[in-house]
C-alpha positions in Angstrom: 23.1 -5.9 -6.6 20.1 -8.1 -6.0 16.9 -6.2 -5.9 13.6 -7.3 -4.4 10.5 -5.3 -4.7 7.7 -5.2 -2.1 4.5 -3.2 -1.8 4.6 -0.8 1.1 1.5 -1.9 3.0 -1.2 0.5 3.7 -0.7 2.3 7.0 -3.9 1.3 8.7 -4.8 4.0 11.1 -7.7 2.4 13.0 -9.1 5.8 13.5 -12.3 6.4 15.5 -13.8 9.7 14.4 -16.5 10.8 16.8 -18.9 13.7 16.5 -20.7 15.4 19.3 -24.2 17.0 19.0 -22.9 20.6 19.0 -23.5 22.5 15.8 -21.5 25.8 16.2 -18.5 26.1 14.0 -16.3 26.9 17.0 -17.4 23.8 19.0 -20.1 23.6 21.7 -18.2 25.2 24.6 -20.2 23.0 26.9 -19.3 22.7 30.6 -17.7 19.3 30.4 -14.2 17.9 31.1 -13.7 17.0 27.5 -10.7 18.6 25.8 -12.2 17.9 22.3 -15.4 19.8 23.0 -13.9 23.2 24.1 -13.6 25.3 21.0 -12.1 22.4 19.0 -15.1 21.4 16.9 -17.0 18.1 16.9 -14.5 15.9 15.0 -12.5 13.6 17.3 -9.7 11.4 15.9 -7.9 8.6 17.8 -5.4 6.6 15.7 -3.2 3.6 16.1 -0.7 2.2 13.6 -1.7 -1.5 13.3 0.8 -2.4 10.5 4.2 -2.0 12.1 7.5 -1.7 10.3 6.3 0.1 7.1 6.7 3.7 8.2 10.2 5.0 7.7 10.2 6.9 11.0 9.1 3.8 12.9 5.9 2.1 13.7 4.5 4.8 16.1 3.3 8.3 15.8 5.5 11.1 17.3 4.5 14.0 19.4 3.2 16.9 17.3 2.7 14.8 14.2 0.1 16.7 12.2 -2.4 15.6 9.5 -4.6 17.8 7.3 -8.3 16.8 6.9 -10.8 17.9 4.2 -14.5 17.3 4.7 -16.7 17.2 1.6 -20.4 17.0 1.2 -21.1 13.4 0.3 -20.3 12.7 -3.4 -18.7 16.1 -3.9 -15.3 16.4 -5.5 -12.6 18.1 -3.6 -12.2 21.7 -4.7 -13.5 25.2 -4.0 -16.8 24.1 -2.3 -15.4 21.9 0.5 -17.3 21.7 3.7 -14.0 22.1 5.5 -10.5 22.7 4.0 -7.2 21.5 5.4 -8.2 21.4 9.0 -5.1 20.7 11.1 -5.1 17.9 13.6 -2.1 17.0 15.8 -1.0 14.4 18.3 -0.3 15.4 21.9 1.5 12.2 22.7 3.7 9.5 21.1 3.0 5.8 20.7 1.2 3.2 18.7 -2.2 4.6 19.6 -2.6 8.3 20.1 -5.3 10.9 19.9 -5.5 13.6 17.2 -7.0 16.9 18.2 -7.7 20.0 16.2 -4.9 22.4 16.4 -7.1 25.4 15.5 -10.8 25.6 14.8 -12.0 22.0 14.3 -14.7 20.4 12.1 -18.3 20.2 13.2 -20.7 17.7 11.8 -23.6 19.2 9.9 -27.1 18.9 11.2 -28.2 17.1 8.1 -26.5 15.3 5.3 -23.3 13.2 5.1 -19.6 14.0 4.8 -16.7 12.3 3.0 -13.2 12.7 4.4 -9.9 13.1 2.7 -6.7 13.3 4.9 -3.0 13.5 4.3 0.3 13.6 6.2 2.4 15.7 6.9 0.3 18.8 7.3 1.2 21.9 5.4 -0.5 25.4 5.5 -2.2 26.7 2.5 -2.9 23.4 0.8 -6.1 23.3 -1.3 -6.1 20.8 -4.1 -2.6 19.5 -4.3 0.4 19.0 -2.0 3.9 20.0 -3.2 6.8 18.0 -1.9 10.6 17.9 -2.1 12.7 15.0 -0.9 16.1 16.6 -1.3 16.6 16.6 2.5 16.5 13.0 3.8 17.5 13.9 7.4 14.0 13.7 8.7 12.3 10.9 6.7 9.0 11.2 8.5 8.5 14.7 7.1 8.8 13.4 3.5 6.9 10.1 3.9 3.6 11.3 2.2 0.5 9.4 3.5 -2.9 9.7 2.0 -6.5 8.6 2.9 -9.8 9.0 1.0 -11.6 5.8 2.0 -14.0 7.3 4.5 -17.4 8.0 3.0 -20.8 8.9 4.3 -20.1 10.2 7.9 -23.2 11.5 9.7 -24.7 11.7 13.2 -26.1 8.2 12.9 -22.9 6.8 11.5 -20.2 8.6 13.4 -17.5 6.0 13.7 -15.0 5.9 10.9 -11.7 4.2 9.9 -9.1 6.2 8.0 -6.8 4.0 5.9 -3.5 5.8 5.1 -1.3 4.6 2.2 2.3 5.5 1.4 2.4 7.5 -1.8 6.2 7.8 -2.6 8.9 5.2 -3.3 11.2 3.8 -0.6 14.7 2.5 -1.7 16.2 0.3 1.0 19.9 -0.6 0.9 20.8 -3.7 2.9 24.6 -4.1 3.4 26.3 -7.2 4.7 30.0 -7.1 5.6 32.6 -9.7 6.4 33.1 -8.4 9.9 34.2 -4.9 9.1 32.5 -2.4 11.3 31.0 0.6 9.5 31.5 3.3 12.0 30.4 6.1 9.7 28.9 5.9 6.3 26.5 7.4 3.8 24.8 6.4 0.6 24.2 9.0 -2.1 22.2 8.8 -5.3 23.4 11.3 -8.0 21.1 13.5 -10.1 17.8 11.8 -9.2 14.3 13.5 -9.3 13.3 14.8 -5.9 10.2 16.9 -6.2 6.6 16.8 -7.3 2.9 17.1 -6.4 0.2 14.9 -4.9 -3.4 15.5 -6.0 -5.6 15.4 -3.0 -8.6 14.3 -5.0 -7.2 10.9 -5.6 -3.6 10.8 -4.2 -2.0 10.6 -7.7 1.7 11.5 -7.7 3.2 13.8 -10.4 7.0 13.7 -10.3 8.6 17.0 -10.9 11.8 18.0 -12.8 14.1 19.1 -10.0 17.2 16.9 -9.6 19.6 16.6 -6.6 22.0 14.1 -5.0 20.2 13.1 -1.7 22.2 11.3 0.9 21.3 9.0 3.8 23.2 7.7 6.7 24.2 4.0 7.0 22.9 2.6 10.3 23.6 -0.7 12.1 20.9 -3.3 11.6 22.3 -6.4 13.3 25.5 -8.4 13.4 27.6 -7.5 10.3 24.5 -5.9 8.8 23.8 -2.3 8.0 21.0 -0.3 6.3 20.2 3.0 4.6 16.8 4.1 3.4 15.8 6.8 0.9 12.4 8.2 -0.1 11.9 9.5 -3.6 9.1 10.2 -6.1 8.4 7.5 -8.7 11.0 7.5 -11.5 13.4 5.4 -13.6 16.7 4.8 -11.8 18.5 2.8 -14.5 22.1 3.9 -14.7 22.0 6.3 -11.7 25.2 6.5 -9.8 25.2 5.4 -6.2 28.1 6.1 -3.9 28.7 4.2 -0.7 31.0 6.3 1.5 32.2 3.7 4.1 34.6 4.8 6.9 35.7 7.7 4.8 36.3 5.8 1.6 33.9 6.2 -1.4 32.9 3.3 -3.6 30.7 4.0 -6.7 28.4 1.8 -8.8 25.4 2.3 -11.1 21.9 1.1 -10.3 19.9 -0.9 -12.7 16.5 -0.3 -11.1 13.9 0.2 -13.8 10.8 2.4 -13.3 9.8 2.6 -9.6 6.2 3.0 -8.6 4.2 5.0 -6.0 3.8 3.1 -2.7 6.5 0.4 -3.4 9.6 -0.5 -1.5 12.7 -1.6 -3.5 15.3 -3.5 -1.6 18.9 -3.5 -2.8 21.2 -6.2 -1.3 24.9 -5.3 -1.1 27.9 -7.4 0.1 31.0 -5.5 1.2 34.3 -7.4 1.8 37.6 -5.8 2.6 40.0 -5.7 -0.3 38.0 -7.9 -2.6 35.9 -7.1 -5.6 32.4 -8.4 -4.8 29.6 -8.7 -7.3 26.2 -9.7 -6.1 24.0 -10.5 -9.1 20.4 -11.6 -9.3 17.1 -11.4 -11.0 14.8 -11.8 -8.0 11.6 -9.9 -7.8 9.1 -10.9 -5.2 6.0 -12.3 -6.9 3.7 -9.4 -6.2 5.8 -7.0 -8.2 5.4 -7.1 -12.0 8.4 -7.8 -14.2 11.9 -8.8 -13.4 15.1 -6.8 -13.2 18.8 -7.6 -13.3 21.3 -5.5 -11.5 24.7 -5.4 -9.8 26.4 -3.4 -7.2 30.2 -3.4 -7.2 31.9 -2.3 -3.9 35.7 -2.3 -3.5 36.2 -2.7 0.2 38.0 -1.8 3.1 40.8 -0.6 5.1 43.3 -3.5 4.3 44.2 -4.9 0.9 45.2 -8.6 1.2 46.7 -10.6 -1.6 44.3 -10.4 -4.6 42.0 -13.3 -4.6 40.4 -14.9 -7.6 37.0 -13.5 -8.3 34.5 -16.0 -6.8 31.8 -17.4 -9.0 28.5 -15.7 -8.2 26.3 -18.0 -6.1 23.1 -19.1 -7.8 20.2 -16.9 -6.8 16.8 -18.4 -6.1 14.3 -17.8 -8.8 11.0 -16.3 -7.9 8.8 -18.8 -6.2 5.1 -18.8 -5.4 5.8 -18.3 -1.7 4.0 -14.9 -1.9 1.3 -16.0 -4.3 -2.0 -16.5 -2.6 -2.5 -19.8 -4.4 -0.6 -21.9 -7.0 -0.7 -20.2 -10.4 -2.1 -17.0 -9.0 -0.3 -15.0 -11.6 -1.9 -17.3 -14.3 1.4 -18.1 -16.0 1.1 -21.7 -14.8 -2.6 -22.3 -15.7 -2.5 -26.0 -14.9 -1.2 -25.3 -11.4 -4.0 -22.7 -11.0 -6.7 -25.1 -12.1 -5.3 -27.9 -9.9 -5.8 -25.6 -6.9 -9.6 -25.1 -7.4 -12.4 -26.9 -5.6 -14.6 -29.5 -7.3 -16.6 -26.9 -9.1 -13.6 -25.8 -11.1 -13.4 -22.7 -13.3 -16.3 -20.8 -14.9 -16.6 -21.6 -18.6 -16.3 -18.0 -19.7 -13.0 -17.5 -17.8 -9.8 -18.2 -19.9 -6.1 -17.6 -19.8 -4.9 -14.8 -22.0 -1.7 -12.9 -22.9 -1.2 -9.3 -22.0 -1.6 -9.5 -18.2 -0.2 -7.2 -15.6 2.8 -9.5 -15.5 2.8 -12.2 -18.2 -0.6 -13.8 -18.6 -4.0 -13.0 -16.9 -7.4 -14.5 -16.3 -10.0 -13.1 -18.8 -13.6 -13.1 -17.7 -15.9 -12.4 -20.6 -19.6 -13.3 -20.8 -23.1 -12.7 -19.4 -23.8 -15.0 -16.5 -27.4 -15.8 -15.8 -27.0 -14.9 -12.2 -24.4 -14.0 -9.6 -21.7 -16.5 -10.2 -18.4 -18.0 -8.9 -15.5 -17.6 -11.3 -13.3 -19.8 -9.1 -12.8 -21.0 -5.6 -9.3 -22.1 -4.5 -8.6 -24.6 -1.8 -6.0 -24.3 1.0 -2.7 -25.9 0.1 -0.2 -27.8 2.2 2.5 -25.3 3.0 0.4 -22.4 1.8 -0.1 -19.0 3.6 -1.8 -19.2 6.9 -1.8 -15.5 7.9 -1.0 -12.0 6.5 -1.9 -8.4 6.5 -3.2 -7.8 3.0 -4.3 -9.7 -0.1 -4.0 -7.8 -3.4 -4.6 -8.3 -7.1 -4.9 -6.3 -10.3 -8.1 -5.7 -12.2 -8.8 -4.3 -15.7 -11.9 -4.0 -17.8 -15.6 -3.1 -17.6 -18.8 -4.4 -16.0 -22.0 -2.6 -15.0 -22.1 -4.7 -11.8 -19.2 -5.3 -9.5 -17.2 -8.2 -8.1 -16.9 -9.7 -4.6 -14.3 -11.9 -3.0 -14.7 -14.5 -0.3 -12.0 -15.4 2.2 -12.4 -18.4 4.6 -10.6 -18.3 7.9 -9.4 -21.1 10.2 -12.6 -21.0 12.2 -14.6 -21.7 9.0 -16.0 -18.2 8.8 -16.3 -16.8 5.3 -15.8 -13.0 5.0 -16.9 -11.0 1.9 -15.0 -8.2 0.4 -17.2 -6.1 -1.9 -15.8 -3.8 -4.5 -19.2 -2.1 -4.9 -18.7 -0.4 -1.5 -16.3 2.0 -3.1 -18.0 5.4 -3.8 -21.7 6.2 -3.8 -24.4 4.1 -5.4 -23.9 3.7 -9.2 -20.1 4.6 -9.0 -17.9 3.0 -11.6 -14.6 1.9 -10.0 -11.6 3.1 -12.0 -8.1 4.7 -11.9 -9.4 7.9 -10.2 -10.2 6.0 -7.1 -6.5 5.8 -6.2 -5.4 3.1 -3.7 -8.5 0.9 -3.0 -8.5 -1.0 0.3 -11.5 -3.2 1.0 -12.6 -4.1 4.5 -14.1 -7.5 5.5 -17.9 -8.0 5.8 -18.8 -10.7 8.4 -21.6 -13.2 7.5 -25.2 -12.2 7.9 -27.0 -14.3 10.5 -30.8 -15.0 10.4 -32.7 -17.8 12.2 -29.5 -19.4 13.2 -28.1 -19.6 9.6 -25.1 -17.6 8.3 -25.1 -16.1 4.8 -22.0 -14.7 3.2 -22.5 -10.9 2.8 -21.7 -10.6 -1.0 -23.0 -7.6 -2.9 -22.5 -6.5 -6.6 -25.3 -4.1 -7.6 -24.3 -0.9 -5.8 -21.7 0.0 -8.5 -19.8 -1.2 -11.5 -16.3 -1.2 -13.0 -14.6 0.8 -15.8 -10.8 1.0 -15.5 -10.5 2.9 -18.8 -8.1 0.3 -20.1 -5.7 0.6 -17.2 -4.8 -1.9 -14.5 -5.9 -0.9 -11.0 -4.8 -2.5 -7.7 -7.3 -3.9 -5.2 -6.2 -4.6 -1.7 -8.1 -6.6 1.0 -7.4 -6.0 4.6 -6.9 -9.4 6.3 -5.2 -8.1 9.5 -5.7 -10.4 12.4 -7.2 -13.3 10.5 -5.9 -16.9 10.4 -6.5 -18.4 7.0 -8.2 -21.8 6.4 -5.7 -24.7 6.2 -8.2 -27.1 4.8 -11.2 -26.8 2.4 -12.1 -23.7 0.5 -9.8 -20.6 0.9 -10.5 -17.8 -1.6 -13.2 -17.2 -4.2 -13.9 -14.6 -6.9 -17.5 -13.8 -7.7 -19.2 -11.6 -10.3 -22.6 -9.9 -10.5 -24.9 -11.6 -13.0 -27.2 -10.7 -15.9 -24.8 -8.1 -17.3 -22.1 -8.1 -19.9 -18.7 -8.6 -18.3 -15.3 -8.0 -19.8 -12.7 -8.1 -17.1 -9.1 -9.3 -16.5 -7.5 -10.2 -13.2 -3.9 -10.9 -12.4 -1.3 -11.4 -9.6 -3.3 -12.5 -6.5 -0.7 -12.1 -3.7 -0.5 -12.1 0.1 1.7 -9.9 2.2 
């Protein structure tokens, strides 16, 4: 069994939240032909899924999909004093772009002050601070595909447009089956005695896996010529040694998984080859570069409906080793430091940045010092055959600094966008593990007197990851990357003590 691991991309719901001027809690009741304004509250939500293929149920919303929205006074923690608690909003249509309207009494914008928004899917009555889930029943995957958003801060009458960014919070196991021409007319995949329940904290989206075990089963479905697929959603857990049974055309075939600890928001792909009458072992140690560690495994399936003369067991085909095809730049995991330094522009690497052991995976880049001013740690250049487009760039961060960091990304039209970590939280906030999944949006250059200036910022907040690695994701949807010259830069705020590590810069 060859396993590859990919990060389930954030489900970007380019959601426009609009607020009318009405102030009554039941909506304005104005004489207008606006379905949102008649007893529904001021909050309007229109959403489109702009990252296809990651949602188990498909890339579109379905009729009656429901989300729960919490509105908090700016800077307030989710709890007993919410401005609005678990307001239900539903879709009236299906498609890639749909409107969400309040199913009951909606949310009105306060006359003064700002609101922060927290949202989750699927909606459940009575939810206050945490959402319980159970994935025993896999028959309707959309109903167990937990999504979470807490990125939207500071909504007010003058700033009424907002984007909700939803992320997958559980684990997806995807089984890809290739046959030698045998049609799988009916089949299932079952995992024996795995953990299936838990809770999601609405304050930060953290998943706590429960203790209930079950043997969930999913159907095997056609996925192309001689190709089939089954997908299962589970809470994060260790699956080493768990028994998996492929029931193919009425005949069961059992093996044991060697997946190690799975993580929230990740997809784990298991490749299986199924040949009639022949023992097939597919081995490998391939993990896509953005996933830490490596893992060996095997799936043994004794096939089919006919048993020909026994054949000698074939030698396993050599499996490709992990390459840097998914790394943003050469040496982006800092294991090959010479390759990394060779990818930099003429200014090279800051003197106070060094290679160290103990990274997220292998080695890391350690930034320790007190720069005299805002400073470039490094700037990489575009490489021949390197990535030219993607949906997200991500990396891992650990350590402390009383000022924040900023990243520059240069596109094919020679525009440099800034991604500023100090935009997370209110002014003075220290970014850390409690912030959950952090997704940064691009800031276009500032223009003055015909000159463009990259919109970096560092001083609105700092960093304290409490000794843990946290993941930072940059949304690069729709951008073509530079193919010559500078591509990506990491910058730090100056005149403060910095002790940070970064690792695994990848593009998806």
